[in-house]
PyMOL Python script that loads the backbone (N, CA, C, O; Angstrom):
from pymol import cmd

cmd.read_pdbstr("""\
ATOM      1  N   MET A   1      58.566 123.319 -69.981  1.00  0.00           N
ATOM      2  CA  MET A   1      57.177 123.132 -70.406  1.00  0.00           C
ATOM      3  C   MET A   1      56.260 123.305 -69.201  1.00  0.00           C
ATOM      4  O   MET A   1      56.493 122.726 -68.140  1.00  0.00           O
ATOM      5  N   LYS A   2      55.210 124.115 -69.380  1.00  0.00           N
ATOM      6  CA  LYS A   2      54.251 124.350 -68.297  1.00  0.00           C
ATOM      7  C   LYS A   2      53.374 123.117 -68.128  1.00  0.00           C
ATOM      8  O   LYS A   2      52.900 122.536 -69.104  1.00  0.00           O
ATOM      9  N   SER A   3      53.170 122.734 -66.900  1.00  0.00           N
ATOM     10  CA  SER A   3      52.317 121.591 -66.640  1.00  0.00           C
ATOM     11  C   SER A   3      51.009 122.017 -65.967  1.00  0.00           C
ATOM     12  O   SER A   3      50.136 121.183 -65.725  1.00  0.00           O
ATOM     13  N   ARG A   4      50.874 123.285 -65.672  1.00  0.00           N
ATOM     14  CA  ARG A   4      49.663 123.792 -65.048  1.00  0.00           C
ATOM     15  C   ARG A   4      49.001 124.798 -65.984  1.00  0.00           C
ATOM     16  O   ARG A   4      49.627 125.371 -66.876  1.00  0.00           O
ATOM     17  N   PHE A   5      47.719 124.982 -65.740  1.00  0.00           N
ATOM     18  CA  PHE A   5      46.953 125.971 -66.525  1.00  0.00           C
ATOM     19  C   PHE A   5      47.525 127.363 -66.266  1.00  0.00           C
ATOM     20  O   PHE A   5      47.866 127.711 -65.136  1.00  0.00           O
ATOM     21  N   ASP A   6      47.620 128.136 -67.318  1.00  0.00           N
ATOM     22  CA  ASP A   6      48.091 129.504 -67.248  1.00  0.00           C
ATOM     23  C   ASP A   6      47.168 130.334 -68.153  1.00  0.00           C
ATOM     24  O   ASP A   6      46.855 129.917 -69.268  1.00  0.00           O
ATOM     25  N   TYR A   7      46.741 131.485 -67.681  1.00  0.00           N
ATOM     26  CA  TYR A   7      45.802 132.323 -68.445  1.00  0.00           C
ATOM     27  C   TYR A   7      46.375 132.778 -69.793  1.00  0.00           C
ATOM     28  O   TYR A   7      45.624 133.199 -70.673  1.00  0.00           O
ATOM     29  N   ASP A   8      47.681 132.695 -69.957  1.00  0.00           N
ATOM     30  CA  ASP A   8      48.290 133.112 -71.228  1.00  0.00           C
ATOM     31  C   ASP A   8      48.327 131.985 -72.250  1.00  0.00           C
ATOM     32  O   ASP A   8      48.699 132.210 -73.402  1.00  0.00           O
ATOM     33  N   MET A   9      47.944 130.763 -71.842  1.00  0.00           N
ATOM     34  CA  MET A   9      47.954 129.638 -72.789  1.00  0.00           C
ATOM     35  C   MET A   9      46.875 129.809 -73.834  1.00  0.00           C
ATOM     36  O   MET A   9      45.802 130.351 -73.566  1.00  0.00           O
ATOM     37  N   THR A  10      47.178 129.340 -75.023  1.00  0.00           N
ATOM     38  CA  THR A  10      46.169 129.394 -76.076  1.00  0.00           C
ATOM     39  C   THR A  10      45.246 128.174 -75.969  1.00  0.00           C
ATOM     40  O   THR A  10      45.576 127.183 -75.318  1.00  0.00           O
ATOM     41  N   MET A  11      44.107 128.268 -76.610  1.00  0.00           N
ATOM     42  CA  MET A  11      43.156 127.168 -76.606  1.00  0.00           C
ATOM     43  C   MET A  11      43.817 125.925 -77.245  1.00  0.00           C
ATOM     44  O   MET A  11      43.588 124.800 -76.801  1.00  0.00           O
ATOM     45  N   ASP A  12      44.619 126.138 -78.265  1.00  0.00           N
ATOM     46  CA  ASP A  12      45.303 125.025 -78.916  1.00  0.00           C
ATOM     47  C   ASP A  12      46.247 124.315 -77.947  1.00  0.00           C
ATOM     48  O   ASP A  12      46.282 123.086 -77.903  1.00  0.00           O
ATOM     49  N   THR A  13      47.006 125.082 -77.176  1.00  0.00           N
ATOM     50  CA  THR A  13      47.914 124.493 -76.206  1.00  0.00           C
ATOM     51  C   THR A  13      47.154 123.691 -75.157  1.00  0.00           C
ATOM     52  O   THR A  13      47.555 122.586 -74.790  1.00  0.00           O
ATOM     53  N   ILE A  14      46.071 124.254 -74.690  1.00  0.00           N
ATOM     54  CA  ILE A  14      45.229 123.583 -73.667  1.00  0.00           C
ATOM     55  C   ILE A  14      44.719 122.244 -74.208  1.00  0.00           C
ATOM     56  O   ILE A  14      44.808 121.223 -73.525  1.00  0.00           O
ATOM     57  N   MET A  15      44.189 122.248 -75.421  1.00  0.00           N
ATOM     58  CA  MET A  15      43.642 121.021 -76.010  1.00  0.00           C
ATOM     59  C   MET A  15      44.717 119.968 -76.222  1.00  0.00           C
ATOM     60  O   MET A  15      44.478 118.777 -76.024  1.00  0.00           O
ATOM     61  N   ARG A  16      45.909 120.412 -76.629  1.00  0.00           N
ATOM     62  CA  ARG A  16      46.998 119.462 -76.880  1.00  0.00           C
ATOM     63  C   ARG A  16      47.543 118.875 -75.575  1.00  0.00           C
ATOM     64  O   ARG A  16      47.829 117.681 -75.484  1.00  0.00           O
ATOM     65  N   ARG A  17      47.677 119.739 -74.573  1.00  0.00           N
ATOM     66  CA  ARG A  17      48.258 119.312 -73.301  1.00  0.00           C
ATOM     67  C   ARG A  17      47.264 118.463 -72.492  1.00  0.00           C
ATOM     68  O   ARG A  17      47.657 117.505 -71.827  1.00  0.00           O
ATOM     69  N   TRP A  18      45.992 118.818 -72.554  1.00  0.00           N
ATOM     70  CA  TRP A  18      44.951 118.116 -71.795  1.00  0.00           C
ATOM     71  C   TRP A  18      43.826 117.739 -72.738  1.00  0.00           C
ATOM     72  O   TRP A  18      42.841 118.472 -72.828  1.00  0.00           O
ATOM     73  N   PRO A  19      43.934 116.617 -73.447  1.00  0.00           N
ATOM     74  CA  PRO A  19      42.917 116.223 -74.421  1.00  0.00           C
ATOM     75  C   PRO A  19      41.511 116.108 -73.813  1.00  0.00           C
ATOM     76  O   PRO A  19      40.518 116.264 -74.525  1.00  0.00           O
ATOM     77  N   GLY A  20      41.421 115.842 -72.523  1.00  0.00           N
ATOM     78  CA  GLY A  20      40.126 115.784 -71.867  1.00  0.00           C
ATOM     79  C   GLY A  20      39.403 117.129 -71.885  1.00  0.00           C
ATOM     80  O   GLY A  20      38.190 117.186 -71.684  1.00  0.00           O
ATOM     81  N   SER A  21      40.133 118.193 -72.120  1.00  0.00           N
ATOM     82  CA  SER A  21      39.526 119.532 -72.153  1.00  0.00           C
ATOM     83  C   SER A  21      38.695 119.739 -73.421  1.00  0.00           C
ATOM     84  O   SER A  21      37.848 120.631 -73.472  1.00  0.00           O
ATOM     85  N   ILE A  22      38.930 118.937 -74.416  1.00  0.00           N
ATOM     86  CA  ILE A  22      38.188 119.080 -75.673  1.00  0.00           C
ATOM     87  C   ILE A  22      36.692 118.881 -75.469  1.00  0.00           C
ATOM     88  O   ILE A  22      35.874 119.596 -76.047  1.00  0.00           O
ATOM     89  N   ARG A  23      36.347 117.910 -74.647  1.00  0.00           N
ATOM     90  CA  ARG A  23      34.935 117.660 -74.349  1.00  0.00           C
ATOM     91  C   ARG A  23      34.296 118.870 -73.683  1.00  0.00           C
ATOM     92  O   ARG A  23      33.157 119.221 -73.991  1.00  0.00           O
ATOM     93  N   VAL A  24      35.020 119.508 -72.776  1.00  0.00           N
ATOM     94  CA  VAL A  24      34.519 120.705 -72.091  1.00  0.00           C
ATOM     95  C   VAL A  24      34.351 121.852 -73.090  1.00  0.00           C
ATOM     96  O   VAL A  24      33.342 122.558 -73.078  1.00  0.00           O
ATOM     97  N   ILE A  25      35.339 122.021 -73.940  1.00  0.00           N
ATOM     98  CA  ILE A  25      35.318 123.097 -74.918  1.00  0.00           C
ATOM     99  C   ILE A  25      34.124 122.940 -75.846  1.00  0.00           C
ATOM    100  O   ILE A  25      33.404 123.902 -76.112  1.00  0.00           O
ATOM    101  N   LEU A  26      33.919 121.730 -76.333  1.00  0.00           N
ATOM    102  CA  LEU A  26      32.784 121.463 -77.224  1.00  0.00           C
ATOM    103  C   LEU A  26      31.478 121.617 -76.456  1.00  0.00           C
ATOM    104  O   LEU A  26      30.492 122.107 -77.007  1.00  0.00           O
ATOM    105  N   GLY A  27      31.459 121.202 -75.182  1.00  0.00           N
ATOM    106  CA  GLY A  27      30.256 121.307 -74.351  1.00  0.00           C
ATOM    107  C   GLY A  27      29.816 122.745 -74.131  1.00  0.00           C
ATOM    108  O   GLY A  27      28.636 123.016 -73.907  1.00  0.00           O
ATOM    109  N   HIS A  28      30.762 123.653 -74.195  1.00  0.00           N
ATOM    110  CA  HIS A  28      30.454 125.080 -74.054  1.00  0.00           C
ATOM    111  C   HIS A  28      30.084 125.713 -75.384  1.00  0.00           C
ATOM    112  O   HIS A  28      29.861 126.922 -75.461  1.00  0.00           O
ATOM    113  N   GLY A  29      30.019 124.913 -76.416  1.00  0.00           N
ATOM    114  CA  GLY A  29      29.624 125.413 -77.733  1.00  0.00           C
ATOM    115  C   GLY A  29      30.776 126.045 -78.511  1.00  0.00           C
ATOM    116  O   GLY A  29      30.557 126.693 -79.534  1.00  0.00           O
ATOM    117  N   LEU A  30      31.993 125.857 -78.028  1.00  0.00           N
ATOM    118  CA  LEU A  30      33.148 126.393 -78.754  1.00  0.00           C
ATOM    119  C   LEU A  30      33.592 125.401 -79.816  1.00  0.00           C
ATOM    120  O   LEU A  30      33.563 124.190 -79.597  1.00  0.00           O
ATOM    121  N   LEU A  31      33.991 125.905 -80.933  1.00  0.00           N
ATOM    122  CA  LEU A  31      34.451 125.065 -82.038  1.00  0.00           C
ATOM    123  C   LEU A  31      35.962 125.234 -82.245  1.00  0.00           C
ATOM    124  O   LEU A  31      36.445 125.325 -83.374  1.00  0.00           O
ATOM    125  N   CYS A  32      36.682 125.273 -81.136  1.00  0.00           N
ATOM    126  CA  CYS A  32      38.138 125.487 -81.187  1.00  0.00           C
ATOM    127  C   CYS A  32      38.878 124.333 -81.852  1.00  0.00           C
ATOM    128  O   CYS A  32      39.961 124.525 -82.404  1.00  0.00           O
ATOM    129  N   VAL A  33      38.312 123.164 -81.804  1.00  0.00           N
ATOM    130  CA  VAL A  33      38.971 121.998 -82.416  1.00  0.00           C
ATOM    131  C   VAL A  33      39.017 122.221 -83.933  1.00  0.00           C
ATOM    132  O   VAL A  33      37.986 122.310 -84.600  1.00  0.00           O
ATOM    133  N   GLY A  34      40.224 122.305 -84.445  1.00  0.00           N
ATOM    134  CA  GLY A  34      40.410 122.529 -85.882  1.00  0.00           C
ATOM    135  C   GLY A  34      40.338 123.971 -86.312  1.00  0.00           C
ATOM    136  O   GLY A  34      40.553 124.273 -87.486  1.00  0.00           O
ATOM    137  N   CYS A  35      40.040 124.879 -85.388  1.00  0.00           N
ATOM    138  CA  CYS A  35      39.934 126.292 -85.743  1.00  0.00           C
ATOM    139  C   CYS A  35      41.335 126.928 -85.831  1.00  0.00           C
ATOM    140  O   CYS A  35      42.140 126.775 -84.913  1.00  0.00           O
ATOM    141  N   PRO A  36      41.623 127.631 -86.919  1.00  0.00           N
ATOM    142  CA  PRO A  36      42.949 128.232 -87.049  1.00  0.00           C
ATOM    143  C   PRO A  36      43.230 129.330 -86.027  1.00  0.00           C
ATOM    144  O   PRO A  36      44.389 129.667 -85.787  1.00  0.00           O
ATOM    145  N   ILE A  37      42.202 129.880 -85.435  1.00  0.00           N
ATOM    146  CA  ILE A  37      42.366 130.958 -84.439  1.00  0.00           C
ATOM    147  C   ILE A  37      42.719 130.364 -83.064  1.00  0.00           C
ATOM    148  O   ILE A  37      43.213 131.085 -82.197  1.00  0.00           O
ATOM    149  N   ALA A  38      42.473 129.067 -82.856  1.00  0.00           N
ATOM    150  CA  ALA A  38      42.741 128.443 -81.548  1.00  0.00           C
ATOM    151  C   ALA A  38      44.205 128.566 -81.131  1.00  0.00           C
ATOM    152  O   ALA A  38      44.516 128.521 -79.941  1.00  0.00           O
ATOM    153  N   SER A  39      45.083 128.716 -82.078  1.00  0.00           N
ATOM    154  CA  SER A  39      46.504 128.863 -81.754  1.00  0.00           C
ATOM    155  C   SER A  39      46.855 130.298 -81.332  1.00  0.00           C
ATOM    156  O   SER A  39      47.996 130.592 -80.975  1.00  0.00           O
ATOM    157  N   PHE A  40      45.851 131.180 -81.380  1.00  0.00           N
ATOM    158  CA  PHE A  40      46.054 132.573 -80.948  1.00  0.00           C
ATOM    159  C   PHE A  40      45.178 132.961 -79.777  1.00  0.00           C
ATOM    160  O   PHE A  40      45.575 133.793 -78.962  1.00  0.00           O
ATOM    161  N   HIS A  41      43.988 132.374 -79.674  1.00  0.00           N
ATOM    162  CA  HIS A  41      43.014 132.734 -78.632  1.00  0.00           C
ATOM    163  C   HIS A  41      43.378 132.121 -77.289  1.00  0.00           C
ATOM    164  O   HIS A  41      43.691 130.934 -77.198  1.00  0.00           O
ATOM    165  N   THR A  42      43.334 132.945 -76.251  1.00  0.00           N
ATOM    166  CA  THR A  42      43.404 132.451 -74.889  1.00  0.00           C
ATOM    167  C   THR A  42      41.989 132.086 -74.447  1.00  0.00           C
ATOM    168  O   THR A  42      41.036 132.304 -75.195  1.00  0.00           O
ATOM    169  N   VAL A  43      41.839 131.540 -73.258  1.00  0.00           N
ATOM    170  CA  VAL A  43      40.506 131.230 -72.738  1.00  0.00           C
ATOM    171  C   VAL A  43      39.678 132.504 -72.655  1.00  0.00           C
ATOM    172  O   VAL A  43      38.503 132.498 -73.021  1.00  0.00           O
ATOM    173  N   MET A  44      40.275 133.603 -72.177  1.00  0.00           N
ATOM    174  CA  MET A  44      39.561 134.850 -72.077  1.00  0.00           C
ATOM    175  C   MET A  44      39.094 135.334 -73.457  1.00  0.00           C
ATOM    176  O   MET A  44      37.966 135.802 -73.606  1.00  0.00           O
ATOM    177  N   ASP A  45      39.953 135.220 -74.443  1.00  0.00           N
ATOM    178  CA  ASP A  45      39.594 135.629 -75.800  1.00  0.00           C
ATOM    179  C   ASP A  45      38.412 134.804 -76.316  1.00  0.00           C
ATOM    180  O   ASP A  45      37.459 135.349 -76.872  1.00  0.00           O
ATOM    181  N   ALA A  46      38.488 133.491 -76.124  1.00  0.00           N
ATOM    182  CA  ALA A  46      37.437 132.596 -76.609  1.00  0.00           C
ATOM    183  C   ALA A  46      36.129 132.862 -75.889  1.00  0.00           C
ATOM    184  O   ALA A  46      35.067 132.881 -76.512  1.00  0.00           O
ATOM    185  N   ALA A  47      36.198 133.069 -74.580  1.00  0.00           N
ATOM    186  CA  ALA A  47      34.985 133.343 -73.797  1.00  0.00           C
ATOM    187  C   ALA A  47      34.346 134.644 -74.256  1.00  0.00           C
ATOM    188  O   ALA A  47      33.131 134.713 -74.442  1.00  0.00           O
ATOM    189  N   ARG A  48      35.149 135.656 -74.435  1.00  0.00           N
ATOM    190  CA  ARG A  48      34.650 136.968 -74.873  1.00  0.00           C
ATOM    191  C   ARG A  48      34.053 136.870 -76.277  1.00  0.00           C
ATOM    192  O   ARG A  48      32.980 137.418 -76.530  1.00  0.00           O
ATOM    193  N   GLU A  49      34.726 136.187 -77.178  1.00  0.00           N
ATOM    194  CA  GLU A  49      34.286 136.058 -78.560  1.00  0.00           C
ATOM    195  C   GLU A  49      32.951 135.340 -78.673  1.00  0.00           C
ATOM    196  O   GLU A  49      32.169 135.599 -79.589  1.00  0.00           O
ATOM    197  N   HIS A  50      32.696 134.430 -77.728  1.00  0.00           N
ATOM    198  CA  HIS A  50      31.474 133.618 -77.801  1.00  0.00           C
ATOM    199  C   HIS A  50      30.482 133.959 -76.681  1.00  0.00           C
ATOM    200  O   HIS A  50      29.550 133.199 -76.419  1.00  0.00           O
ATOM    201  N   SER A  51      30.690 135.098 -76.028  1.00  0.00           N
ATOM    202  CA  SER A  51      29.791 135.601 -74.955  1.00  0.00           C
ATOM    203  C   SER A  51      29.578 134.556 -73.863  1.00  0.00           C
ATOM    204  O   SER A  51      28.446 134.316 -73.445  1.00  0.00           O
ATOM    205  N   LEU A  52      30.666 133.934 -73.401  1.00  0.00           N
ATOM    206  CA  LEU A  52      30.602 132.937 -72.338  1.00  0.00           C
ATOM    207  C   LEU A  52      31.150 133.529 -71.044  1.00  0.00           C
ATOM    208  O   LEU A  52      31.908 134.499 -71.060  1.00  0.00           O
ATOM    209  N   ASP A  53      30.757 132.930 -69.931  1.00  0.00           N
ATOM    210  CA  ASP A  53      31.286 133.301 -68.637  1.00  0.00           C
ATOM    211  C   ASP A  53      32.688 132.706 -68.519  1.00  0.00           C
ATOM    212  O   ASP A  53      32.851 131.487 -68.471  1.00  0.00           O
ATOM    213  N   GLU A  54      33.686 133.566 -68.475  1.00  0.00           N
ATOM    214  CA  GLU A  54      35.082 133.103 -68.437  1.00  0.00           C
ATOM    215  C   GLU A  54      35.383 132.264 -67.209  1.00  0.00           C
ATOM    216  O   GLU A  54      36.058 131.239 -67.302  1.00  0.00           O
ATOM    217  N   ASP A  55      34.880 132.698 -66.048  1.00  0.00           N
ATOM    218  CA  ASP A  55      35.150 131.959 -64.808  1.00  0.00           C
ATOM    219  C   ASP A  55      34.581 130.546 -64.865  1.00  0.00           C
ATOM    220  O   ASP A  55      35.222 129.595 -64.418  1.00  0.00           O
ATOM    221  N   MET A  56      33.383 130.413 -65.412  1.00  0.00           N
ATOM    222  CA  MET A  56      32.768 129.091 -65.514  1.00  0.00           C
ATOM    223  C   MET A  56      33.558 128.204 -66.479  1.00  0.00           C
ATOM    224  O   MET A  56      33.769 127.021 -66.211  1.00  0.00           O
ATOM    225  N   LEU A  57      33.991 128.778 -67.598  1.00  0.00           N
ATOM    226  CA  LEU A  57      34.791 128.022 -68.561  1.00  0.00           C
ATOM    227  C   LEU A  57      36.107 127.582 -67.936  1.00  0.00           C
ATOM    228  O   LEU A  57      36.506 126.427 -68.092  1.00  0.00           O
ATOM    229  N   VAL A  58      36.782 128.473 -67.238  1.00  0.00           N
ATOM    230  CA  VAL A  58      38.053 128.128 -66.583  1.00  0.00           C
ATOM    231  C   VAL A  58      37.833 127.054 -65.546  1.00  0.00           C
ATOM    232  O   VAL A  58      38.619 126.109 -65.463  1.00  0.00           O
ATOM    233  N   ASP A  59      36.771 127.174 -64.741  1.00  0.00           N
ATOM    234  CA  ASP A  59      36.488 126.154 -63.741  1.00  0.00           C
ATOM    235  C   ASP A  59      36.293 124.791 -64.374  1.00  0.00           C
ATOM    236  O   ASP A  59      36.865 123.799 -63.921  1.00  0.00           O
ATOM    237  N   ASP A  60      35.485 124.743 -65.420  1.00  0.00           N
ATOM    238  CA  ASP A  60      35.239 123.461 -66.097  1.00  0.00           C
ATOM    239  C   ASP A  60      36.486 122.894 -66.740  1.00  0.00           C
ATOM    240  O   ASP A  60      36.702 121.682 -66.730  1.00  0.00           O
ATOM    241  N   LEU A  61      37.312 123.770 -67.302  1.00  0.00           N
ATOM    242  CA  LEU A  61      38.567 123.321 -67.925  1.00  0.00           C
ATOM    243  C   LEU A  61      39.530 122.775 -66.876  1.00  0.00           C
ATOM    244  O   LEU A  61      40.149 121.732 -67.085  1.00  0.00           O
ATOM    245  N   THR A  62      39.658 123.471 -65.756  1.00  0.00           N
ATOM    246  CA  THR A  62      40.602 122.998 -64.726  1.00  0.00           C
ATOM    247  C   THR A  62      40.157 121.666 -64.132  1.00  0.00           C
ATOM    248  O   THR A  62      40.994 120.851 -63.745  1.00  0.00           O
ATOM    249  N   LYS A  63      38.874 121.444 -64.059  1.00  0.00           N
ATOM    250  CA  LYS A  63      38.353 120.144 -63.584  1.00  0.00           C
ATOM    251  C   LYS A  63      38.759 119.033 -64.575  1.00  0.00           C
ATOM    252  O   LYS A  63      39.141 117.936 -64.169  1.00  0.00           O
ATOM    253  N   ALA A  64      38.668 119.338 -65.866  1.00  0.00           N
ATOM    254  CA  ALA A  64      39.010 118.364 -66.893  1.00  0.00           C
ATOM    255  C   ALA A  64      40.503 118.113 -66.958  1.00  0.00           C
ATOM    256  O   ALA A  64      40.930 117.071 -67.455  1.00  0.00           O
ATOM    257  N   MET A  65      41.299 119.038 -66.471  1.00  0.00           N
ATOM    258  CA  MET A  65      42.741 118.910 -66.523  1.00  0.00           C
ATOM    259  C   MET A  65      43.304 118.040 -65.394  1.00  0.00           C
ATOM    260  O   MET A  65      44.474 117.657 -65.429  1.00  0.00           O
ATOM    261  N   LYS A  66      42.499 117.739 -64.429  1.00  0.00           N
ATOM    262  CA  LYS A  66      42.984 116.955 -63.263  1.00  0.00           C
ATOM    263  C   LYS A  66      42.965 115.484 -63.552  1.00  0.00           C
ATOM    264  O   LYS A  66      43.335 114.681 -62.696  1.00  0.00           O
TER     265      LYS A  66
END
""", "prot")
cmd.dss("prot")
cmd.show_as("cartoon", "prot")
cmd.util.cbc("prot")
cmd.orient("prot")
């Protein structure tokens, strides 16, 4: 089991592994919580789909994961 963030992880995996990331995800306007696509979308996919800065999203998520 991976214990560190990996760009291949899905949004669902991130939220399950690091529940504190949910606040960050919602704060960025993403509705991944409960979304059936969250089990397929990576951070890059979600950022692109919602026109977000991927680097900023990753930075905020990694801070929440600590």
